[in-house]
C-alpha positions in Angstrom: 4.0 -14.6 5.1 2.7 -14.8 1.6 4.1 -12.1 -0.6 1.2 -12.2 -3.1 -0.5 -8.9 -3.3 -4.2 -9.3 -4.0 -6.2 -6.6 -5.8 -10.0 -6.7 -6.1 -10.2 -3.3 -7.8 -10.9 -1.4 -4.6 -8.6 -3.0 -2.1 -5.1 -4.4 -2.0 -4.6 -7.2 0.5 -1.5 -9.0 1.8 -1.5 -12.0 4.2 1.0 -11.8 7.1 1.2 -14.3 9.9 -2.4 -15.7 9.4 -3.8 -12.2 9.3 -4.5 -9.7 6.4 -3.4 -6.1 6.0 -5.2 -4.0 3.5 -5.3 -0.7 1.7 -8.5 0.7 0.3 -7.9 2.7 -2.9 -9.4 4.3 -5.9 -7.8 4.2 -9.4 -8.2 7.1 -11.7 -6.3 8.1 -14.8 -2.9 6.5 -13.9 -3.1 7.3 -10.2 -3.7 5.1 -7.2 -5.4 7.2 -4.5 -4.7 5.4 -1.2 -7.6 6.1 1.0 -6.9 3.9 4.1 -4.3 1.4 5.2 -5.1 -0.9 8.1 -3.4 -3.8 9.9 -5.2 -5.9 12.5 -4.2 -5.1 16.1 -2.1 -8.2 16.4 0.1 -7.1 13.5 0.6 -3.4 14.5 4.3 -2.7 15.0 5.4 -5.9 13.1 6.1 -4.2 9.7 3.1 -5.8 8.0 1.7 -2.5 6.8 5.1 -1.4 5.5 5.4 -4.6 3.5 1.9 -3.9 2.1 2.9 -0.4 1.1 6.1 -1.6 -0.5 4.0 -4.1 -2.6 1.5 -1.4 -3.5 4.4 1.0 -4.6 6.0 -1.8 -6.7 2.6 -2.5 -8.3 2.2 1.2 -9.1 5.7 1.3 -10.6 5.0 -1.8 -12.7 1.8 -0.1 -14.0 3.5 3.3 -14.6 1.0 4.8 -12.1 1.5 7.4 -9.4 0.3 7.3 -5.8 -1.8 10.0 -4.1 -1.7 9.1 -0.4 -4.8 10.4 1.3 -4.2 8.1 4.3 -1.8 9.5 6.9 0.1 6.2 7.2 0.6 5.9 3.4 1.8 9.5 3.2 4.3 9.0 6.1 5.5 5.7 4.6 6.1 7.3 1.3 8.0 10.2 2.9 10.3 7.8 4.7 11.1 5.8 1.6 13.0 7.9 -0.9 13.2 5.2 -3.4 9.4 5.7 -4.1 9.3 9.5 -4.0 9.0 9.5 -7.8 5.7 7.8 -7.5 4.0 10.4 -5.4 1.4 12.4 -7.3 
C-alpha cells in the first residue's frame, strides 16, 4: 500500500493493493464536505476505505478544517472514531 493521499481539488485518492479507493468532496470555507466514498469491489472489507478516511481526517486536521459527512460511510466511520469527533461540522 502507498500511504500517499492524492488530492485533485475534488477527489481524494489512496492506492491500496494495486487498486484505488476514493472520496469525492467539496471544499467550502474551512469545511470538507465528503460526498461519496468508494472502494473497488475487490477491496471491500479490507479496511482500505477506513485507511482513506483516516488520511482524509488527518488532512482536515492539518488544514484546520472540519468535515461534513454527506456520505453514509464517511458519517459512520467518523462516529466510530472518537479521536476525530472534533472535526465533524
